[in-house]
OpenMM code with the backbone's topology and positions (N, CA, C; nanometers):
from openmm import Vec3, app, unit

residues = "MET ALA GLU HIS PRO SER PHE THR LEU ALA GLY LEU LEU ALA VAL GLY GLY SER ALA GLY TYR LEU ARG THR ARG SER THR PRO SER LEU VAL ALA GLY ILE GLY LEU GLY VAL SER TYR ALA TYR ALA GLY TYR ARG ILE LYS GLN ASN GLN ASP TYR GLY THR GLU LEU ALA MET GLY ASN SER LEU LEU LEU LEU GLY SER ALA VAL PRO ARG ILE MET LYS THR GLY GLY ARG ALA PRO VAL PRO LEU ALA LEU GLY ALA THR GLY VAL LEU ALA THR TYR TYR TYR GLN LYS LYS VAL ARG GLU PHE ARG TYR GLY VAL".split()
positions = [
    Vec3(0.0812, -0.1200, 0.0000),
    Vec3(0.0000, 0.0000, 0.0000),
    Vec3(0.0853, 0.1261, 0.0000),
    Vec3(0.2030, 0.1205, 0.0605),
    Vec3(0.2881, 0.2390, 0.0691),
    Vec3(0.3448, 0.2796, -0.0667),
    Vec3(0.3332, 0.1913, -0.1659),
    Vec3(0.3864, 0.2256, -0.2975),
    Vec3(0.2936, 0.3170, -0.3774),
    Vec3(0.1658, 0.3205, -0.3437),
    Vec3(0.0701, 0.3999, -0.4208),
    Vec3(0.1026, 0.5493, -0.4229),
    Vec3(0.1325, 0.6123, -0.3084),
    Vec3(0.1680, 0.7542, -0.3154),
    Vec3(0.2925, 0.7789, -0.4001),
    Vec3(0.3863, 0.6861, -0.3955),
    Vec3(0.5085, 0.7022, -0.4732),
    Vec3(0.4797, 0.6956, -0.6237),
    Vec3(0.3983, 0.5987, -0.6642),
    Vec3(0.3621, 0.5896, -0.8062),
    Vec3(0.2782, 0.7092, -0.8505),
    Vec3(0.1901, 0.7561, -0.7645),
    Vec3(0.1076, 0.8728, -0.7973),
    Vec3(0.1947, 0.9965, -0.8147),
    Vec3(0.2871, 1.0178, -0.7215),
    Vec3(0.3766, 1.1330, -0.7327),
    Vec3(0.4661, 1.1215, -0.8555),
    Vec3(0.5062, 1.0001, -0.8905),
    Vec3(0.5874, 0.9804, -1.0110),
    Vec3(0.5133, 1.0315, -1.1339),
    Vec3(0.3881, 0.9921, -1.1468),
    Vec3(0.3095, 1.0375, -1.2615),
    Vec3(0.2835, 1.1861, -1.2603),
    Vec3(0.2472, 1.2398, -1.1444),
    Vec3(0.2177, 1.3833, -1.1343),
    Vec3(0.3405, 1.4685, -1.1635),
    Vec3(0.4552, 1.4287, -1.1127),
    Vec3(0.5763, 1.5074, -1.1359),
    Vec3(0.6208, 1.5003, -1.2817),
    Vec3(0.6081, 1.3844, -1.3430),
    Vec3(0.6453, 1.3728, -1.4842),
    Vec3(0.5535, 1.4584, -1.5712),
    Vec3(0.4249, 1.4533, -1.5441),
    Vec3(0.3294, 1.5355, -1.6208),
    Vec3(0.3515, 1.6833, -1.5918),
    Vec3(0.3717, 1.7176, -1.4643),
    Vec3(0.3933, 1.8574, -1.4281),
    Vec3(0.5208, 1.9147, -1.4869),
    Vec3(0.6283, 1.8372, -1.4851),
    Vec3(0.7532, 1.8828, -1.5456),
    Vec3(0.7393, 1.9025, -1.6954),
    Vec3(0.6682, 1.8122, -1.7602),
    Vec3(0.6443, 1.8256, -1.9047),
    Vec3(0.5578, 1.9464, -1.9345),
    Vec3(0.4557, 1.9691, -1.8532),
    Vec3(0.3686, 2.0855, -1.8730),
    Vec3(0.4450, 2.2151, -1.8505),
    Vec3(0.5317, 2.2166, -1.7491),
    Vec3(0.6142, 2.3354, -1.7252),
    Vec3(0.7053, 2.3648, -1.8420),
    Vec3(0.7584, 2.2596, -1.9030),
    Vec3(0.8444, 2.2790, -2.0190),
    Vec3(0.7645, 2.3309, -2.1379),
    Vec3(0.6484, 2.2724, -2.1628),
    Vec3(0.5674, 2.3150, -2.2771),
    Vec3(0.5158, 2.4577, -2.2613),
    Vec3(0.4848, 2.4965, -2.1375),
    Vec3(0.4289, 2.6296, -2.1130),
    Vec3(0.5354, 2.7383, -2.1173),
    Vec3(0.6495, 2.7133, -2.0557),
    Vec3(0.7498, 2.8200, -2.0423),
    Vec3(0.8843, 2.7860, -2.1045),
    Vec3(0.8951, 2.6708, -2.1679),
    Vec3(1.0210, 2.6230, -2.2251),
    Vec3(1.1308, 2.6137, -2.1196),
    Vec3(1.0908, 2.5739, -2.0002),
    Vec3(1.1832, 2.5613, -1.8883),
    Vec3(1.2422, 2.4206, -1.8868),
    Vec3(1.3660, 2.4100, -1.9340),
    Vec3(1.4342, 2.2811, -1.9343),
    Vec3(1.4542, 2.2269, -1.7926),
    Vec3(1.4871, 2.3131, -1.6928),
    Vec3(1.5000, 2.2596, -1.5568),
    Vec3(1.3701, 2.1958, -1.5060),
    Vec3(1.2556, 2.2505, -1.5421),
    Vec3(1.1285, 2.1902, -1.5019),
    Vec3(1.1133, 2.0514, -1.5614),
    Vec3(1.1490, 2.0373, -1.6871),
    Vec3(1.1386, 1.9079, -1.7538),
    Vec3(1.2332, 1.8064, -1.6909),
    Vec3(1.3586, 1.8456, -1.6726),
    Vec3(1.4583, 1.7539, -1.6176),
    Vec3(1.4225, 1.7149, -1.4736),
    Vec3(1.3849, 1.8128, -1.3926),
    Vec3(1.3504, 1.7849, -1.2527),
    Vec3(1.2234, 1.7010, -1.2432),
    Vec3(1.1222, 1.7345, -1.3213),
    Vec3(0.9970, 1.6594, -1.3171),
    Vec3(1.0147, 1.5150, -1.3606),
    Vec3(1.0825, 1.4953, -1.4720),
    Vec3(1.1046, 1.3594, -1.5217),
    Vec3(1.2003, 1.2845, -1.4292),
    Vec3(1.3067, 1.3502, -1.3886),
    Vec3(1.4051, 1.2849, -1.3026),
    Vec3(1.3479, 1.2424, -1.1687),
    Vec3(1.2768, 1.3337, -1.1028),
    Vec3(1.2179, 1.3006, -0.9739),
    Vec3(1.1034, 1.2007, -0.9906),
    Vec3(1.0314, 1.2105, -1.1023),
    Vec3(0.9255, 1.1139, -1.1303),
    Vec3(0.9811, 0.9731, -1.1461),
    Vec3(1.0912, 0.9600, -1.2177),
    Vec3(1.1541, 0.8287, -1.2362),
    Vec3(1.2045, 0.7761, -1.1014),
    Vec3(1.2611, 0.8646, -1.0207),
    Vec3(1.3110, 0.8226, -0.8900),
    Vec3(1.1969, 0.7770, -0.7983),
    Vec3(1.0844, 0.8487, -0.8018),
    Vec3(0.9675, 0.8055, -0.7245),
    Vec3(0.9140, 0.6717, -0.7757),
    Vec3(0.9133, 0.6535, -0.9073),
    Vec3(0.8658, 0.5264, -0.9634),
    Vec3(0.9565, 0.4116, -0.9195),
    Vec3(1.0861, 0.4351, -0.9181),
    Vec3(1.1803, 0.3319, -0.8733),
    Vec3(1.1594, 0.3021, -0.7248),
    Vec3(1.1372, 0.4066, -0.6453),
    Vec3(1.1101, 0.3851, -0.5029),
    Vec3(0.9819, 0.3044, -0.4848),
    Vec3(0.8783, 0.3378, -0.5616),
    Vec3(0.7531, 0.2625, -0.5542),
    Vec3(0.7718, 0.1177, -0.5926),
    Vec3(0.8533, 0.0932, -0.6940),
    Vec3(0.8828, -0.0447, -0.7353),
    Vec3(0.9531, -0.1200, -0.6224),
    Vec3(1.0516, -0.0556, -0.5599),
    Vec3(1.1252, -0.1203, -0.4506),
    Vec3(1.0327, -0.1483, -0.3322),
    Vec3(0.9421, -0.0558, -0.3041),
    Vec3(0.8477, -0.0774, -0.1937),
    Vec3(0.7550, -0.1936, -0.2268),
    Vec3(0.7043, -0.1955, -0.3493),
    Vec3(0.6113, -0.3008, -0.3894),
    Vec3(0.6764, -0.4384, -0.3873),
    Vec3(0.8040, -0.4447, -0.4257),
    Vec3(0.8772, -0.5717, -0.4264),
    Vec3(0.9336, -0.6066, -0.2885),
    Vec3(0.9048, -0.5226, -0.1895),
    Vec3(0.9518, -0.5413, -0.0518),
    Vec3(1.1046, -0.5469, -0.0457),
    Vec3(1.1692, -0.4616, -0.1263),
    Vec3(1.3145, -0.4540, -0.1265),
    Vec3(1.3603, -0.3453, -0.0298),
    Vec3(1.4853, -0.3539, 0.0094),
    Vec3(1.5414, -0.2573, 0.1035),
    Vec3(1.5486, -0.1177, 0.0428),
    Vec3(1.5344, -0.0194, 0.1290),
    Vec3(1.5556, 0.1224, 0.1007),
    Vec3(1.4549, 0.1859, 0.0049),
    Vec3(1.3422, 0.1243, -0.0189),
    Vec3(1.2388, 0.1860, -0.1023),
    Vec3(1.1748, 0.3051, -0.0332),
    Vec3(1.1365, 0.2876, 0.0928),
    Vec3(1.0732, 0.3985, 0.1650),
    Vec3(1.1736, 0.5087, 0.1941),
    Vec3(1.2994, 0.4721, 0.2178),
    Vec3(1.4015, 0.5746, 0.2405),
    Vec3(1.4243, 0.6578, 0.1147),
    Vec3(1.4238, 0.5926, -0.0004),
    Vec3(1.4386, 0.6652, -0.1262),
    Vec3(1.3196, 0.7579, -0.1490),
    Vec3(1.2000, 0.7086, -0.1217),
    Vec3(1.0806, 0.7918, -0.1375),
    Vec3(1.0847, 0.9116, -0.0422),
    Vec3(1.1332, 0.8904, 0.0810),
    Vec3(1.1447, 1.0006, 0.1757),
    Vec3(1.2495, 1.1012, 0.1278),
    Vec3(1.3598, 1.0540, 0.0750),
    Vec3(1.4614, 1.1438, 0.0201),
    Vec3(1.4075, 1.2250, -0.0968),
    Vec3(1.3296, 1.1602, -0.1829),
    Vec3(1.2663, 1.2316, -0.2940),
    Vec3(1.1717, 1.3391, -0.2426),
    Vec3(1.0983, 1.3060, -0.1375),
    Vec3(1.0033, 1.4009, -0.0799),
    Vec3(1.0750, 1.5215, -0.0203),
    Vec3(1.1864, 1.4957, 0.0468),
    Vec3(1.2658, 1.6063, 0.1008),
    Vec3(1.3234, 1.6924, -0.0111),
    Vec3(1.3649, 1.6295, -0.1189),
    Vec3(1.4160, 1.7036, -0.2336),
    Vec3(1.3058, 1.7896, -0.2957),
    Vec3(1.1871, 1.7346, -0.3070),
    Vec3(1.0737, 1.8099, -0.3591),
    Vec3(1.0430, 1.9304, -0.2704),
    Vec3(1.0389, 1.9074, -0.1408),
    Vec3(1.0135, 2.0160, -0.0464),
    Vec3(1.1249, 2.1194, -0.0506),
    Vec3(1.2481, 2.0729, -0.0520),
    Vec3(1.3619, 2.1649, -0.0541),
    Vec3(1.3677, 2.2502, -0.1790),
    Vec3(1.3225, 2.1970, -0.2902),
    Vec3(1.3231, 2.2760, -0.4137),
    Vec3(1.2070, 2.3748, -0.4185),
    Vec3(1.1007, 2.3479, -0.3437),
    Vec3(0.9844, 2.4363, -0.3458),
    Vec3(1.0003, 2.5570, -0.2537),
    Vec3(1.0709, 2.5397, -0.1426),
    Vec3(1.0809, 2.6470, -0.0428),
    Vec3(1.1415, 2.7751, -0.0998),
    Vec3(1.2554, 2.7712, -0.1720),
    Vec3(1.3080, 2.8964, -0.2268),
    Vec3(1.2136, 2.9634, -0.3266),
    Vec3(1.1407, 2.8821, -0.4020),
    Vec3(1.0462, 2.9396, -0.4992),
    Vec3(0.9271, 3.0023, -0.4287),
    Vec3(0.8848, 2.9432, -0.3178),
    Vec3(0.7759, 3.0033, -0.2394),
    Vec3(0.8216, 3.1367, -0.1828),
    Vec3(0.9422, 3.1402, -0.1303),
    Vec3(0.9938, 3.2639, -0.0730),
    Vec3(1.0143, 3.3710, -0.1800),
    Vec3(1.0592, 3.3298, -0.2973),
    Vec3(1.0835, 3.4241, -0.4068),
    Vec3(0.9534, 3.4891, -0.4539),
    Vec3(0.8460, 3.4122, -0.4585),
    Vec3(0.7178, 3.4650, -0.5066),
    Vec3(0.6330, 3.5230, -0.3937),
    Vec3(0.6821, 3.5167, -0.2725),
    Vec3(0.6055, 3.5694, -0.1598),
    Vec3(0.4845, 3.4842, -0.1249),
    Vec3(0.4838, 3.3593, -0.1668),
    Vec3(0.3724, 3.2705, -0.1362),
    Vec3(0.2482, 3.2980, -0.2187),
    Vec3(0.2641, 3.3652, -0.3307),
    Vec3(0.1472, 3.4006, -0.4136),
    Vec3(0.1282, 3.3094, -0.5348),
    Vec3(0.2333, 3.2406, -0.5740),
    Vec3(0.2242, 3.1548, -0.6920),
    Vec3(0.1707, 3.0171, -0.6508),
    Vec3(0.0719, 2.9662, -0.7229),
    Vec3(0.0099, 2.8401, -0.6817),
    Vec3(0.0982, 2.7160, -0.7021),
    Vec3(0.1806, 2.7139, -0.8049),
    Vec3(0.2601, 2.5940, -0.8329),
    Vec3(0.3631, 2.5682, -0.7228),
    Vec3(0.4443, 2.6672, -0.6826),
    Vec3(0.5371, 2.6394, -0.5724),
    Vec3(0.4659, 2.6027, -0.4422),
    Vec3(0.3518, 2.6638, -0.4168),
    Vec3(0.2763, 2.6286, -0.2960),
    Vec3(0.2277, 2.4836, -0.3021),
    Vec3(0.1796, 2.4420, -0.4176),
    Vec3(0.1331, 2.3041, -0.4333),
    Vec3(0.2496, 2.2063, -0.4195),
    Vec3(0.3641, 2.2397, -0.4781),
    Vec3(0.4813, 2.1525, -0.4649),
    Vec3(0.5282, 2.1453, -0.3202),
    Vec3(0.5267, 2.2589, -0.2516),
    Vec3(0.5662, 2.2610, -0.1111),
    Vec3(0.4730, 2.1794, -0.0239),
    Vec3(0.3426, 2.1963, -0.0447),
    Vec3(0.2448, 2.1203, 0.0333),
    Vec3(0.2578, 1.9706, 0.0056),
    Vec3(0.2777, 1.9354, -0.1201),
    Vec3(0.2960, 1.7950, -0.1559),
    Vec3(0.4226, 1.7395, -0.0925),
    Vec3(0.5297, 1.8200, -0.0939),
    Vec3(0.6542, 1.7776, -0.0318),
    Vec3(0.6399, 1.7558, 0.1181),
    Vec3(0.5671, 1.8458, 0.1852),
    Vec3(0.5456, 1.8317, 0.3295),
    Vec3(0.4664, 1.7048, 0.3586),
    Vec3(0.3573, 1.6842, 0.2865),
    Vec3(0.2734, 1.5665, 0.3107),
    Vec3(0.3473, 1.4366, 0.2799),
    Vec3(0.4189, 1.4346, 0.1687),
    Vec3(0.4910, 1.3130, 0.1314),
    Vec3(0.6051, 1.2853, 0.2291),
    Vec3(0.6751, 1.3894, 0.2721),
    Vec3(0.7829, 1.3703, 0.3696),
    Vec3(0.7273, 1.3154, 0.4997),
    Vec3(0.6171, 1.3719, 0.5456),
    Vec3(0.5552, 1.3232, 0.6685),
    Vec3(0.5151, 1.1759, 0.6542),
    Vec3(0.4501, 1.1423, 0.5431),
    Vec3(0.4033, 1.0057, 0.5212),
    Vec3(0.5205, 0.9074, 0.5186),
    Vec3(0.6236, 0.9385, 0.4417),
    Vec3(0.7318, 0.8428, 0.4267),
    Vec3(0.8241, 0.8369, 0.5478),
    Vec3(0.8376, 0.9458, 0.6244),
    Vec3(0.9162, 0.9336, 0.7470),
    Vec3(0.8424, 0.8453, 0.8467),
    Vec3(0.7084, 0.8527, 0.8434),
    Vec3(0.6288, 0.7658, 0.9294),
    Vec3(0.6473, 0.6191, 0.8879),
    Vec3(0.6483, 0.5925, 0.7582),
    Vec3(0.6676, 0.4567, 0.7083),
    Vec3(0.8074, 0.4044, 0.7415),
    Vec3(0.9081, 0.4892, 0.7294),
    Vec3(1.0438, 0.4477, 0.7636),
    Vec3(1.0505, 0.4093, 0.9105),
    Vec3(0.9904, 0.4903, 0.9967),
    Vec3(0.9902, 0.4595, 1.1400),
    Vec3(0.9147, 0.3303, 1.1683),
    Vec3(0.8027, 0.3067, 1.0992),
    Vec3(0.7274, 0.1823, 1.1186),
    Vec3(0.8106, 0.0600, 1.0804),
    Vec3(0.8795, 0.0683, 0.9663),
    Vec3(0.9567, -0.0448, 0.9203),
    Vec3(1.0792, -0.0693, 1.0081),
    Vec3(1.1438, 0.0375, 1.0528),
    Vec3(1.2655, 0.0215, 1.1317),
    Vec3(1.2387, -0.0152, 1.2766),
    Vec3(1.1430, 0.0528, 1.3373),
    Vec3(1.1227, 0.0406, 1.4817),
    Vec3(0.9897, -0.0239, 1.5212),
    Vec3(0.9059, -0.0509, 1.4241),
    Vec3(0.7761, -0.1120, 1.4535),
    Vec3(0.6822, -0.0194, 1.5260),
    Vec3(0.7043, 0.1098, 1.5147),
    Vec3(0.6210, 0.2092, 1.5850),
    Vec3(0.4968, 0.2387, 1.5041),
] * unit.nanometer
topology = app.Topology()
chain = topology.addChain("A")
for resn in residues:
    res = topology.addResidue(resn, chain)
    for name in ("N", "CA", "C"):
        topology.addAtom(name, app.Element.getBySymbol(name[0]), res)
């Protein structure tokens, strides 16, 4: 079940990065969206196959997503919807996957 958010984020980030590229010709949006999407998909695959470090990879991806959104939120003064959505998604995904990591490691 923990793989579903990872696969969902993989698809959303790939589509969002592609849309950002098509709208503004932003190559960094395309590379980041596709790259992070592929990494989330790989994490979801590892989680689904019950392999080691799948949830840790997903948590790292979530932290990367959050970390990339914070400067953009600050730059726009919190008025632009895309950085806010990325930040909120990063916060929720980080919270979810840190909880999963703790459950798997410590049984909490």
